[in-house]
N, C-alpha and C positions, 0 to 999 in steps of 0.2 A: 606245397607241390600237389599237383593235380594227379588224379588216378588215370589209369589207362581208359577207364570207362568214361571219365569226364572229358577227356581229350577227344575221345570217339564222338561223345554226344554233341560237342561243340564244333567238330569239324565236318563240314559237308565233303570236303575232299576225302577224309578217311571214310566217311559213309559211302560215298560213291565207289571208292575202291573196294571196300568190303562187298558191296552189291555186285560189282563186276567180278570178282573173284568167285563168289558164291555161284553166280550164273555160268562161270566157266567151268567150276567143279561139276555143276549140274550136266552141262554139255558133255564133259569128259566121262562122266558116269554112264550117261546115255550111249556114248560112242563105244565105251568098253563093253557094255552089254550087248550091243548090236553086233559088235566084232566077235564076241564069244557065242553068237547065235541065239540070245534071248530076245531079241527083237523081232523074230520072225513070225511067231505064233499068231499074232492079230492079222497079218496079211494073209497068211495060209487059211485061217478061219473065214476071213471076209472072202476069200476066193471060193471056198466051199459054199458059203451062203449065197453068193452072187448078189445081184442087186435086190435089196430088201428094205422094207421099212424098219427093220430091226437094227439098223445101223447105230442110231443113238442108244438104243437099249444095250447093245453089244458093247459100246464104248464105255457105258456107265458099269456094266459088269466087270470089264476089263480093268478099269480104275479101281473098282472095289477089291478085286482080286490083288492088285498091286498093293493096296493099302493093308490087306490081310497079310502079305508077306512082310511088309514093314513091321506090323505087329508081331509077327512070329519072330523077327529078330530081336525085339524088345524081350520076348519071352526067353530067348537064348541068353540074352545078357542078364535076365533075372536069375537063370540057371547058373550062370557064372558067379553070381553072388552066393547062392545057396551052396554051391560046390566049387569053391575057387581053385582054379589051376591055370597053368600056362597053356596058351593055345597050342594045339598040335601042329598047326602050320606056320605059325609065327611065335615060337617059344620065347622071344625076347618081350612079348606082350601077354598080359592076362587075357583069358578068354573073354571076361567080361568087356575089356576095352575093345577087343577086336570084333565083338558082336555089336557094340555101339557103332564102331566104323562101318560094319555092314549096313546098319540102320541108315546112317548118312548117305552110303552109296545108294541104297535102295530109293531113298528119298530124292537123290539127285537124278537117278535114272528116271523116276516117275515124272518129275518136272522137267527134265532135259528133253525127253522124247516128245513132250508136248510144247517145248519152247516157252514154259511158264517163267515169269520173272521172279524166281525164288529169291533172288538176292535183294531185289528192291522191297519185296514184301517182308522178308526178314528184318532188314535194316529198319523199315517203317515200324515194325512191331517192337524192335528193341528201343527205338526212340520214344514210341508211345508208352511202353512199359515203364520207362524211366519218369515219366510224368504221373504215374499212378501212385496212390498212397501205399505205404508200407503193407505188405501182404494183401494188396488190393482192397484194404478196408475190412478184411474178414477176420479181425481181431488177432490174437496171438495164438 
């Protein structure tokens, strides 16, 4: 009997569906962030700066700040391991699990607001990783 992973790796239909759903998740995360007012800052700052050659520089700084916020969610998940407890807002889940969810949402927002094909990239990476040697040849 084939595993779920083996079926996924052999099925381009499943891979396409996974990519489609990840892209949809990404768009939904970006839409929720925008709806909550978290997408307005760059436009406000660009409005203040006006036409400037700093546009690409600013976009790079903005992306780096978003990546730092993703990293902070990982830090919060680590804290959820160090001091395990149920999440205060979602007590049916551990704080660790909720913070990992926040990490996925921030990644989705980052890729969704830029219309990046995170689904295709993720599926391609999964398929590639399946072809690599155990522990990527780094011993045990």
